[in-house]
N, C-alpha and C positions, 0 to 999 in steps of 0.2 A: 190284866187289871190288877189294881192294888188300892189300898186305902191309906190315908195319911192323917195324922193328928189323933188317932185313936189312943185313948189312955192319957192324953195330955190336953186338959181343958183350956190351957192357955193358947192353944192353936185351933184354927178352924178345922172342921172335920171334912175331909175330901175323899171322894171315890172317883177314880180316874181310869181311863182305858187308852191304850195306845194302839193305833191301827197301822199296820205296815202294808206296803203294796206288794207287787209281784216279786220284788227283790228281797222279801223277808228272810229267806234262807241265806242270802248273801250278807245281809245286815247282821244276822246272828253269827255268821262266820267271822265277820270283821270284829265284832265285839269280843268273841272268844280269842281271836288272835291278839287283840289289844290286851286282854286280861293275861294271856300267856307272857307277852313281852314285858308288861309291867311287873308281873309276879317274879320274873327272873332278875329284876334289878336288885342286886345285893346291897347297893348303897342305900336302899330304902328300908332294909331290915332294922327292926326296932322302932321304926316310926309309928306313932300312935295311929291305930286303925289299919295298919298295913297287913298284919297277919290275918285279921278278920277278912280283909279284902281278898287275900290269897285263898282263904278257905271257902268263902261264900259269895264272892263276886262283888260287883259294884253296888254301893249303897250311899246315897247322897249325905246322910247324916253322920257317917263315920269315915268316909274316904278322905285321906289326906290330899292336899292340893296337888301333889305330884301325880295323883291318880285321877282326881276329879277333872283337872285341867284337860288332859288328853281325851277323857271320855266326852266332855262337853264339845271338844273340837270335832270328835267323830260324829256327835249328834248334829252338828252344823252341816255336815257333809252328806247326810242321808235324808230320804223323804219319809215322813210319818205324819199322821194326824192324831190329835189327842182330844178326848171328850172328858169333861169333868163336871161333877155336881158338888156343891159345897154348902155347908151350913154352919151357923154359929150355935147350933143345937137348939134354937128356939122355933124353927120353922118346919121341923120334921117330926112325925109321930114316933112314939116309942118311949117306954119307960126306962129302957136301958140303952147304953151306947150300941150294943150288939143289934138291938131291934132297929135303931136308927140307921146303922150301916146296912142292914138287910134291905130296908126301905130304899136307900139310896142306890144300892146295886140293882134292885128291881127297876127303878125308874130309869137309870142310865142304860141298862141292858135292853129294856123294852124299846127305848128310842133308837138304839143301835140296830135292833132287830127289824124295826120298821124301815130304817134307812136301807137295810140290805134285804128287803122282803123278796126280791127277785132271785136271791141266791138259794141253793138247795140246803145248805147248812152253814152254821156259824160256829167256828171253833174258838173257844175262849179259854185262855190260860189265866188263872188267878193265883197270885203268889201265896204260898202256903203260910197259914197262920192258925193258931189254936182256935180263935174265935170264928173263923170261916168254915171250919169242918162241918158244923151242924147246919149252917146256912146253905151250903152248896147244893145239898140234895133237894131243897125246896125251890131253888131258883128257876129251873126250866118251866115248871107249871106256873109259878107266880109271874114270871116275866112275860110269858105268852098271854096270860090273862090281862096283865096291865097293857100290853101292846094293843090288844083288841079294844080295851076300854079307851085308850088314848085316841085310836083311830076312829072310834065310834061305829065300827062295823067289824065283821069277821074278815080276817085277812089270811091269805096264804103266806105263812111265815117260814123262814128257814128253821131247820132243826137245830136247836141250841145244844151244843156239846161242850161241857165244862170240864176242865182238867186242872187240878191243883198241882202247882209246881214250885220248886225252889228256884232261887236266882241262878244256881248253877245248872239246873235243868234247862232253863230257857233264859239266857242272859239278857235278851231284848227287853225283859220286864223292867230292867233298870232304867229304861228311857222314861217310863211314866213315873217312876220314883223320883228321878231328877226334876222332871217337869213339875210335879206336885210340890216339891220342896221350894222351887222358885215361886210358884203361885202362892204358897202359904206365906212365905216371907213378904211378898208384895201385898197380900191382903192384910197382914198384921201391920204393915206400914200405911194403912188406910188408903190403899190403892193410889199412892203417890204417882204423879206424872212429871216429877222434877228429874231431869237428867243428872242432877247432882246426887240423887239417891240411888245407891247400889241395888236395892230390891227392885226398883223400877227398871234399871238397865238390864238386870237379869231376866225380868219378865219379858222385856222387849226382845230378848234373844230367842225366846221360844214362842212368842205370840203368833208369828206367822204360821205355826203348826197347830194352833188351837182352833179346832172346828167349833167347839162351844165350851164356854165356862159359864155355868148357870148356878146362881145362888137361890136357895129355897126361900130366902128372906127378901132379896133385892131383885130377883129376876135375872135376865141375861146380863152378864158383865162384859163378856167379849165373845165374838164369834167371827167367822169369815165374812158374814154379812155386815156386821157392825163392829169391826175391830177399832181399837183406839187410834190406829194409824192408817 
């Protein structure tokens, strides 16, 4: 899981999760191998963003095209599902952005917990950030409470285990980072559906993997049940 747009009020605020299948370890291995191959390319030395990539892994906002292109190609070849909640900061409670982000994490994680209610436990990796440190300790109880509230009854829920990681600890977290970047650009382009517009084409690239994209102001924008295509 990760968040996008925090600290930048020109962008929508997004909290997202990527869910991998039984081949999660293989996907992680392939991403690490790609990182190693690209890091070894001496012809990219000195390119803006490249040294940061070598040090901390894939990140959509700083990766040069020579890095982002191969990573997007890898994403097209693997199976994953993504879940996202988004706000323009008017439809979520909280006096601070940190409080709004916590509300969004609770809502998204509670829905995912209900979805996997027949599992014994749910292991969740959240990318390390200064703002999330104080939030994480409260999430398991808050998420379970919200899940029961959403369901309207007491449920047998998976045990929620949360671990804070860096991108180099678990490189698959870069998938949700890239997905949220594409969604953010598309939302800022007023959800254009014109093939002439690059933000729309980029969104279409990942739309088939979107289980749900939900706006707190507009409701469901896209999902497997009612995708744009």
